[in-house]
C-alpha positions as CSV (number, residue, x, y, z in Angstrom):
1,M,153.2,71.4,46.3
2,A,150.2,71.5,44.1
3,E,150.3,67.7,43.5
4,E,148.3,65.3,45.6
5,V,149.2,65.7,49.3
6,K,148.1,63.6,52.2
7,L,148.6,64.2,55.8
8,L,148.3,61.1,58.1
9,G,147.5,62.0,61.7
10,R,145.0,62.5,64.4
11,R,142.7,65.5,64.8
12,L,143.7,66.3,68.4
13,S,147.4,65.7,68.0
14,P,149.5,68.9,68.5
15,F,152.1,67.4,66.1
16,S,149.5,66.9,63.3
17,T,148.0,70.3,64.1
18,R,151.3,72.1,63.6
19,V,151.6,70.5,60.1
20,R,148.0,71.3,59.3
21,I,148.7,75.0,60.2
22,A,151.8,75.1,58.0
23,L,149.9,73.6,55.0
24,N,147.0,76.0,55.5
25,L,149.4,79.0,55.7
26,K,151.0,77.9,52.5
27,E,147.6,77.3,51.0
28,V,148.3,73.7,50.1
29,A,145.4,71.5,49.3
30,Y,145.7,68.3,51.2
31,E,143.7,65.3,52.3
32,F,143.7,64.6,56.0
33,V,143.6,60.9,56.8
34,T,142.9,59.8,60.4
35,V,145.2,56.8,60.9
36,E,144.7,55.7,64.5
37,I,141.3,54.9,65.9
38,F,141.0,53.5,69.4
39,G,144.7,52.6,69.4
40,Q,144.5,50.6,66.2
41,K,147.0,51.9,63.6
42,S,145.9,51.9,60.0
43,E,147.7,50.0,57.2
44,I,148.7,53.3,55.4
45,L,150.5,54.5,58.6
46,L,152.3,51.2,59.0
47,E,153.4,51.3,55.4
48,S,154.4,55.0,55.5
49,N,156.3,55.0,58.8
50,P,157.2,51.3,59.4
51,V,160.1,52.0,61.8
52,Y,158.3,54.2,64.3
53,E,154.7,53.9,63.3
54,K,154.0,57.4,64.5
55,I,152.1,60.4,63.2
56,P,152.2,62.8,61.5
57,V,153.3,61.6,58.1
58,L,153.1,63.8,55.0
59,I,152.9,62.0,51.7
60,H,153.9,64.1,48.7
61,H,154.7,62.5,45.3
62,G,154.1,59.2,47.0
63,K,157.0,59.9,49.3
64,P,156.4,59.8,53.0
65,I,158.0,62.5,55.2
66,C,157.9,61.8,59.0
67,E,158.4,63.9,62.1
68,S,156.5,67.1,62.4
69,M,159.5,69.5,62.5
70,I,161.0,67.8,59.4
71,I,157.7,68.1,57.6
72,L,157.5,71.8,58.5
73,Q,161.0,72.3,56.9
74,Y,160.0,70.3,53.9
75,I,156.8,72.4,53.4
76,D,158.8,75.6,53.7
77,D,161.5,74.4,51.3
78,E,158.9,73.3,48.7
79,A,157.1,76.7,49.0
80,A,160.4,78.5,48.5
81,K,161.1,76.4,45.3
82,E,157.6,77.3,44.0
83,A,158.2,81.0,44.8
84,A,161.5,81.0,43.0
85,G,159.9,79.4,40.0
86,R,157.2,82.1,39.9
87,A,159.8,84.8,40.3
88,A,161.7,83.4,37.4
89,E,158.6,83.5,35.2
90,I,157.9,87.1,36.3
91,L,161.5,88.1,35.6
92,Q,161.3,86.6,32.2
93,T,158.3,88.7,31.4
94,L,160.2,91.8,32.8
95,E,163.1,90.9,30.6
96,E,160.9,91.0,27.5
97,A,159.4,94.3,28.7
98,F,162.8,95.8,29.1
99,K,163.8,94.7,25.6
100,Q,160.7,96.4,24.1
101,C,160.8,99.5,26.2
102,S,164.5,100.3,26.2
103,Q,164.8,99.6,22.4
104,G,168.5,98.6,23.0
105,K,169.3,101.6,25.3
106,D,170.5,101.5,28.9
107,F,167.3,102.1,30.8
108,F,163.6,101.3,30.4
109,G,162.8,104.8,29.1
110,G,166.0,105.1,27.0
111,D,169.3,106.8,27.7
112,A,168.4,108.1,31.2
113,I,166.9,106.7,34.3
114,G,163.2,107.3,34.3
115,Y,160.1,106.6,36.4
116,L,159.9,102.9,35.7
117,D,163.7,102.4,36.4
118,I,163.2,104.1,39.8
119,A,160.1,102.1,40.6
120,L,161.8,98.8,39.8
121,G,165.3,99.7,40.9
122,S,164.1,100.4,44.4
123,F,163.6,96.6,44.8
124,L,167.2,95.8,43.9
125,G,168.5,96.1,47.5
126,P,165.9,93.8,49.1
127,L,166.3,91.4,46.1
128,K,170.1,91.2,46.6
129,A,169.6,90.7,50.4
130,G,167.1,87.9,49.7
131,E,169.6,86.3,47.3
132,K,172.3,86.3,50.0
133,L,170.0,85.0,52.7
134,S,168.4,82.2,50.6
135,S,171.5,81.3,48.5
136,V,169.2,81.5,45.5
137,E,170.3,83.6,42.5
138,I,167.1,85.4,41.3
139,L,168.7,87.8,38.8
140,D,170.5,85.1,36.8
141,E,172.6,86.4,34.0
142,K,172.0,83.2,31.9
143,K,168.2,83.6,32.2
144,V,167.7,87.4,32.2
145,P,170.9,89.0,30.9
146,L,169.3,92.3,29.9
147,L,167.9,92.8,33.4
148,V,171.2,91.9,35.1
149,A,173.0,94.4,32.9
150,W,170.3,97.1,33.6
151,A,170.5,96.4,37.4
152,E,174.3,96.9,37.3
153,R,174.0,100.2,35.3
154,F,171.2,101.4,37.6
155,S,173.1,100.6,40.8
156,K,176.3,102.3,39.6
157,H,174.5,105.6,38.7
158,D,175.6,108.4,41.0
159,A,172.0,109.3,42.0
160,V,171.4,105.7,43.1
161,K,174.8,105.2,44.9
162,E,174.2,108.4,47.0
163,K,173.4,107.5,50.6
164,R,171.0,109.7,52.5
165,C,171.3,109.7,56.2
166,A,170.3,111.9,59.1
167,H,172.8,114.6,59.9
168,P,173.4,115.0,63.6
169,T,172.5,118.7,63.5
170,T,169.3,118.4,61.6
171,K,165.8,118.3,62.9
172,P,163.4,115.4,62.5
173,G,162.2,115.3,58.9
174,V,165.3,117.1,57.6
175,F,168.1,115.1,56.0
176,A,171.5,116.0,54.8
177,S,172.7,114.8,51.4
178,S,176.0,112.9,51.4
179,R,177.0,115.2,48.5
180,S,176.5,118.6,50.1
181,L,175.7,118.4,53.8
182,K,173.1,121.1,53.2
183,P,169.8,120.0,54.8
184,T,167.1,118.8,52.4
185,I,163.5,118.7,53.4
186,F,161.4,115.9,51.9
């Protein structure tokens, strides 16, 4: 939402305030326009919300969005789109890094999982969960095919698939490996 944004409202209106808070939280630069002074509604308000003539109204790309809760949803959706765009740029850079580091092999460091694979691979679970919750595909095979293939190989590796969980007979801080049931202290 980096484009010109205007918020039409009144300073003491709780409905305008909730939109201002959302814009501030998302760090969106905006112009606040007071549109009702002593009961007189300004021309910009009458043009932007001609049916109800109520505040707040958010104007983005010249398009008016009315009703504070609808505006909050719009702000959140726009922020999510921008975040997805930034994530796509970052993943493209990571795709290039993988290409250079792996030199055509399976993992960042070559044939075996290494430090960088572990550091990045630990984000795959939350990333997949985020994709499901938001219905936005972040690891897109069309855009970052090398990373998608790497993520699949990494996730299928025995060391990664192993689940560690507390064993009922262990003490706090001691965990049993799903492979051996022998306690392992971290």
